[in-house]
N, C-alpha and C positions, 0 to 999 in steps of 0.2 A: 885610109881614113878609118878611125875607130867607129864602131856602130854606136848609135845614140843610146844613152842610158835609159833603160826601161824603169820608170819611176813607179813606186807602189801606188796602187789605187785605193779608193776608200775602203773596199772590203778587206784588202790585205792589211791595212792599218788597223781596222777594227778587230780582225782575227788575231793579229799579233798582240794587241792590247788585252784582249780577253784571255789569250794564252798566257800572259804574264800575271793573270790573277785579278785584274780589275773587274768589278761587278757590272759597271755600266760604262759605255763608251759612246760619245756622240761628237759630231763635227760641226763647227760653225765657220762660215765664210767671213773673211774680212774684206770689205770692199775698199776700193781706192779712196773713196770719200765716205765718211760715216753715214750709215743708214739712218732712217727715221727712228728705228728701235734703239740703235746705239746712242743717238742724240738724246732720246728721252731718258735713258739710263744715266748719261752724263749729267743732264740737267737735274735729275733727282739727287745725284751725289753732290753736286755743287750747292744745291739748296740745303742739303743736310749739313754740309760744311759751313755754310754761311750762318746757320743757326747755332753753330758751336756744339753740335751733338757728338762730335768726335772726342770731346774732352781733351785729354793730353796726348791723344794718339796722333801726333803730328805727321806721321808717315802716311796717313790717309789723304793728305793734301798734296801728295806727290803728283805733279802734272802728268806723268806717264800713266797714272791710273785712269786718266780721262781720255787717253788716246793710245790704244794698243800698238799703233804704228810707231810710237816712240820707244816701245819696249823692244821691238825687233823691226828695223827698217826692211821693207819688202815683204812683210808678213802677208800671207794669203789665207791661212786657216788656223783655227784653234782646235786641237784634239782634246776634248774634255773628258775626264774620267772620274768615276766615283767608286769608293770602297766602303762597304758596309762595316760599321764597327760595333753594332748593338750586341749586347749580351743580356740575358734575362735576369741578371742579379738585381736586387732591390736595395735602395738606400736604407740605412738603419733608422728606426724611429726613436731610438734611445737618445734622449737629450744630451747625454754625455759624449755622443759621437758627432763628428763633423761630417759634412757631405761634400763629396768631390764629383764634379761633372763626369758623366760617362766617357766623354771623349778622352779623358786623361787617366782612365783606370789602368790601362795596359801600357805597352811600349809606346814610346814617342812616335806619333803618327807621321811626323816629318821624315823620320828614318825609314819607316816602312814604305811610304809613298815614293820617296826620292829614289830608293833602290829600284823600284819597278819603273818609275818614270825615266830614270837614267838608262835602263835596259831598253826601253822603247825608243828613246832618243838615239842611242847608239845604233840600234837596228835601222832606224830611219836614215841616219847619216850615212851608214855603210851602204844601204840600198841605193842612196842617191849618188854614191861615188863622188862626194864632195860638192854636189850641186844643190844640196838642201841644207839650209840653216835651221837650227832648232834651239829653243830655250825652254826649260821646263820649271814649273813651280808647284808647290803644294803649300799654299798659305804663306809663301815666302817672297812674293814679288808684287809689283804694283799692277795687279790685274784684278778686275772685278769678276772674281771667279764664279760667283753665283749667277750674275747676269749672263755671263758667257755660257755657263752650264745650261741655263734655260734656253738660250739661243741655239744651243747644240742639241736640245731635245731631251736632256736628262731629267728635268723636273721643272718646277716653277718656284720663283721667289715668293715666300709666304708673307703673311702679315706680320710675323715676328722677325722677318729678315732672313730666316733660314731657307735653304733650298729643300723642297719636299719632292721626293721621288715616289712614283706609284708603287715601286717594288719594295722599298725599304723605309718609307717615311723620310724623316730628315736626319736619321742616324747615319750619315755618310760623310766621309772626308772627300774633299774635292781636289783635283789636280788638273793641270793642263800643260800641253805642249804647244808653244807658239812657234809656228813654222812658216817658211817661205814656200812650202809645197801647196799647190792648189788642189783641193779635194772637194768632191761633191758633198754638200752639207745635208744635215738632217733638218727636218722642219722644226721650228721653235716649239717648245712645249706651251700648252695653254694653261691658264691658272685655274685652280680648282678649290680655292678656299671658300668660295661662295659667300654666304652671309655670316659665316662662323666668325665669332670674335672671342673664342675661349682664351686664346693666348693673351689678348689685351686685358680681359677681366681677371685672369689669374696672376698677372705680374704684381707682386706685392708692393713694388715701389712705383708703379705706373710708368715704367721705362718705355713701354710701347705707347708713345703719346698719341698715335693714330695709326691706322693700318699702314704697314710698310715703313714706319718711321720709329727707330729705336734711339733713344737718347742715352748715350753712354754715361752721362753724368748721373743718371738714376739707376743704372744697371748693376745688379749684384755681380754678374760675371766680370764686368769691367773693373769694378772696385777691388775684387778679390784677386784678380790676375794682373791687371795693368797699372792700377793706381799705386804710385810709389810713395805716397804721403805717409807720415808717421801714424796718423789715425784715419779711420774711415769716417765719412760724413755722418753727423748725428741723425740725419733724416733716413739714412740707409740702415744703420745698425739695428734698430728694432725689428726690421723686416728680414734679417738674414736667414732665419729658419735653419740655422746651423750650416749654411753653405760657407765653406772656407776656400773653395777653389772652383770658380765657375758657378753656373746655375742652370738647371735643366727644366725649371718649372714650365716655361712656355712651350717646351717640347713634350713634356710628360702629359700635358692636358690636350695635345693636338689629336683630333680624331683619326687623322691619317696615321699617326704613330701608333695609336692604340690598336688600330686594325691591321696594319701591314708590317710592323716591326718584326724582323726575324733574326735569329742568331747568326752572327758572323762566322765565316769559315776561316778567318785569319787568326791563327793561333796567337800571334803577338798581341792581339787586342783583348785577350782574356785578362781579367783584372789581376793585378798584383794584390795579394791578400791584404796588405796594409792600407790599400786605397779604398776598400769597401766600407769600412767603419772605423776610421781613425779616431783615437781618443782625443778629445779637445784638450785635455790636461797635458797630453804629450806634445801636441802641436804648440800649445801656449808657452812651452819652455824649450822649443826645438833649438838645438845647438847647431853650429856650422857643420860639425863632424857628422851628426845624426842626419842632417839635411843631405849632405853629400852621399852618405851611404844609402839613405832611404829612397832617393829620387833619381838614381842613376838610370840612364836610358829612358827617361820619362819627360813628357812635355811639362810636367809640374816643376821642373827646374827653373822655369821662367819666374816662378814665385820664390823670391829669395827668403832666407830664414827669418829675417825681421818681419817680412810680410806675413809669413805663416803665423808667427807669434801674434802679430796684430790682429789677423783675421780670427784666430781661435779665441783670443781674449775678448774680442768684440762679441763673438757668438756666445761666450760664457756669460756675458752681461745679461743676456736674455734668460738665463737659467741660474739665478743667484744661489739657489739651493742645490 
């Protein structure tokens, strides 16, 4: 009879993940039946959906997002990871330049995280000798990644909907391995926004309608990245402040980010030169060929050429001279 397989324990998993270059690692347990904390998160999501705050993001209504057990039958744990992407560069104040969200300045984060997540998944699968099932995601699956990251102790979901970590603020990419391996969990993180409402006050379109509720219909990031319409809403255009790809305002004003942001050690997240201060005039006439050349290996490929032209032209309306 073959000896029983010695499965990796919690510390082995954490050491392996850190060795692969993740900045933070935490583990959350998935109970057979949803916990009270999980039920609260699901109820919050359902209310948000019922209010139509997802706009045209129909994938947010995937029922698997409300039950991790449908993502991987037999799931016992989530291994949640975070990777710091902050660099100390500043957005241009020149009205002739567009602004691109920090997360997209460098190489496509999906590629960077997936490479490391796959390596972790392969290691776990091999260690389990076929007894462990694993699926991994980096903003690519029906998983409430921020809520699970809080449950795994990485940080807390802030009033602007982002996950704030004590070590890096909210300038982090999140990923997770969903696995049938039972692991000892980390304690959930407590919230530390306190009475601060700077993100709510700073949002130029009022998209953060109340703490922890972001209405995509009003959000500059949603409209510049996800909205496929020919024109941007008239109520949003005057408030663009030259954002043409995402928006960092609610993160820039966060005291946790101002105090704890630190430069990433991931070379791939260093900004591509053309992303720091792109000329609105160039984006307003962007051709298919230029788009293909300019945004290779970039998360910005999600914004199609016509959308770049639309966004830049809308921003130019606010600076007619």
